[in-house]
N, C-alpha and C positions, 0 to 999 in steps of 0.2 A: 700663645697666649695670644690671641686677635686684637688688634686694636686699630683702631679709627680715629684719625685725627683731623679736625674740620680746620681751615683757616680763611681767611678773605672778609671776617664779616665788619664791619664800621657803623659809623653816623653820618647819613646819607641826608639831602634834601629829595624832597619828592620830586620826582621825575630824572630822578638820575640812575645811575645803573652801578650794580656789584657783580662780581664774580667771585663764588664761592667754591673752594677745591676743598676734597677729601681725600686722601691718602689713606690705604690698608694695611697692617702687616701682620703675618702669620695666618694668613689665609690664602686659597688660591684665587685670585681676583675675578678669575673667568669661569668660576664656579658657583657667583653669587650673584643673584637679584639684588641690585641696590635702590637706594632712595634718598630724598631728602623728607624729612619733617621738620615742622616747626611747632611752637609752642611761644603764644603771647601771655601774656600775665592774668590770670583766672580762667584761663581758658585750657580746654584739652589738647593733648598733641594730636596735630592733623597731617596728612599725607600732604605733599608738594607736588614732588614729582617724584616716577620711579621708572626703573631699566631697567630691561631684561638681560642676560647674561653677555648676550652678544652685541648689545647697543642697537639690534634692529625693531623694540619694542618699547615706547615711552607710552605715559600716562600722565596727567596733570589735572591737579585741582581745576575746578571751574574757575574759580578767582585770581589763577594766576595764568590760567590759557593765554595765548598768543604774546604773553610778557617774559616768561622764565622758559628757560631752555636747556634739557639737562642732557649731557652727553658722559662718554665715559670712554677710557682708551687703556684695553687691556694690556698693552704692550708696557705701557707706562704707570699702570696702576692708577692715577688719579679717576675721581667722579668729580663731575664740574657741574655746576649750575651756574648757569648767567639770568641774572635778574635786571630786568629793564623794566623803564617807567614804573619805578618804587612807589608806593602810596604809604601814607602812614599805616594803614589797616596792614602792611607787611612786616611792621616791627615785631619780631619775636626773635627766641631765640633759634637756630636754626640746627638740626640734627642732620647727620650722616647716618646711614643704617646699612645692615646687609644680611642677606638671609639667604641659606644654600638655596639654589634653583630646584634640588630637588623635592622640595617641602613648600612651595611657594611660587606662585606667579608674581609678577611685576602688580598686575592690578588687583592681585589679592591684598599684597603686602603694603599698599598706598591707602587701601580702603580702612584695614585692621592693623595698623602698627603696633608691631609687640613683640618679640623674642627676636632672637637674632643677636647681633652684636650693634654696639651703639657708641658716638663718639660723645665725649662730653658739650659739644655745643656751640656754636659760635654766635654771637649777638649782633642782630642787624637791625639798625635804629632808624627810622625814616623821620624825619620832620619835616611838616608842612610851612 
């Protein structure tokens, strides 16, 4: 059974930072494209940032470019997302997800979230 678990969500003030982490079990971590996605109330789930299996290629939603940084450490397993300069519009449930690198690229994964394995999500709330 493949399981993804997110952590690090919190309530913060606008302008503050957070660091989210995702650990995965039951899969060969370095064979998977990984991504962070978010869903705000009343909105569709959207790709925030995705990273290829080796960590050499990343993609970001325009709304978070320059503020968020995705990284992965295959030897230690975690997938991280550093969120800086948070704004109220960043408020959402953030999900970690994985899809095997043989079936999708990191760019494709962020554009069309779906399939693969997903965590339960962690809530990020940014107050103004």
